[in-house]
Residue, then its C-alpha position, 0 to 999 in steps of 0.5 A: m343117857d338119852l339120844n340127844k346126849a349121845v349124839e352130843t357126846q359123839l359130836n364132841n368126840i368127832q371134834t377131838k378126833t379131827g382137831k376141828s370145831l363143828d363150825e369148821l367141819v360143817a364149812w368143810v362139808k359145804g366147801t366140798g360141793l358134795t350134796k349126797h349123803g353117802e358121798i359126803r359120809d365117804r369123803l369124811k371117812t377118807d379125809f378125816g379117818l372117821g369110822h362109818g358111824d361118826a361120818n354118818t352122824l357128822t353128815h346128818f349134822a352138817l346137812q340137818s338131815d336127821g329125823a329130829s332136825q326134820a321134825a323140829d318145831k312141829s307138833e307131834d300131831a303135825v309130824l304124825d299127819e305127815i308120816y301117815s299121809g297118802p298111801k301110808a294113811a292106812l297104817r295109822p290105826i296100827h300106830d294108834a293101837l300100839m300107842s294106846r297099849i304103850t301109854a298104859l305102861g307108864d311115863f316115857e318121852i315121845a320124840p317124833k322124827k321125820g318118818y317114825v316116832s322114837l319112844r324113850r325113858k332113860k334111853q330109847f326103848a322103841m321106834l315105830g312107823p311105816a316101813t313101806n306103804t303097806r307095812f308098819e314096823l315096831g323096833l325094840n331095844m332089849k337084850d338077853i332074849e331070843g328072837t322068834d319068827r315074829l320078833l325078828a332079831q336084827p343085825p348088830g349095830g342097828m337102831c334096834q335089836f328086834k323088829v316086829k312087822f304089822t299089816d293090820a291093827s289086829e296084830v297088836d296083841d298081848e304078845v307084842v305088848s309083853w315085848v314092849r314091856q320088856a324093852f320099856d322096863a330095860a330102858g329105865 
């Protein structure tokens, strides 16, 4: 299942749980007068009994604030130019080095978001982009593998199970590519 289908399913489930259409829910959000993501999310949890993930997704949908909406109708190059502008421009060589190695693995979809790039086959296997002005991160989705001091296991429930941090393109090596290969293969 791809991410768009997963979000669509989640939004359908939210409509079932609340007994309201998406149009009604968006109108409700706008009617609250709230503008901050966290305030809206918390109000949805309280007023509709939604869990954190559902309330978060619905808030993004209502505000059109998710990364996919922010990147919609822009070319991949335009999104990358925005991601790697200003002080983050120095991190672009890390992105380029990783993508050069990842494209050799086979076919996959590149889904640019507002601040990162998602890589998918049947499901997301990686996300990459700047974490700060001086650090780049590669998130990987894979199971049944132990983290290391370089392959950092993440808490359950996040977008990725592992992260690898980079400060220079020379850190894109065979070890990193082997982890990407595992995530790539597992995604389908």
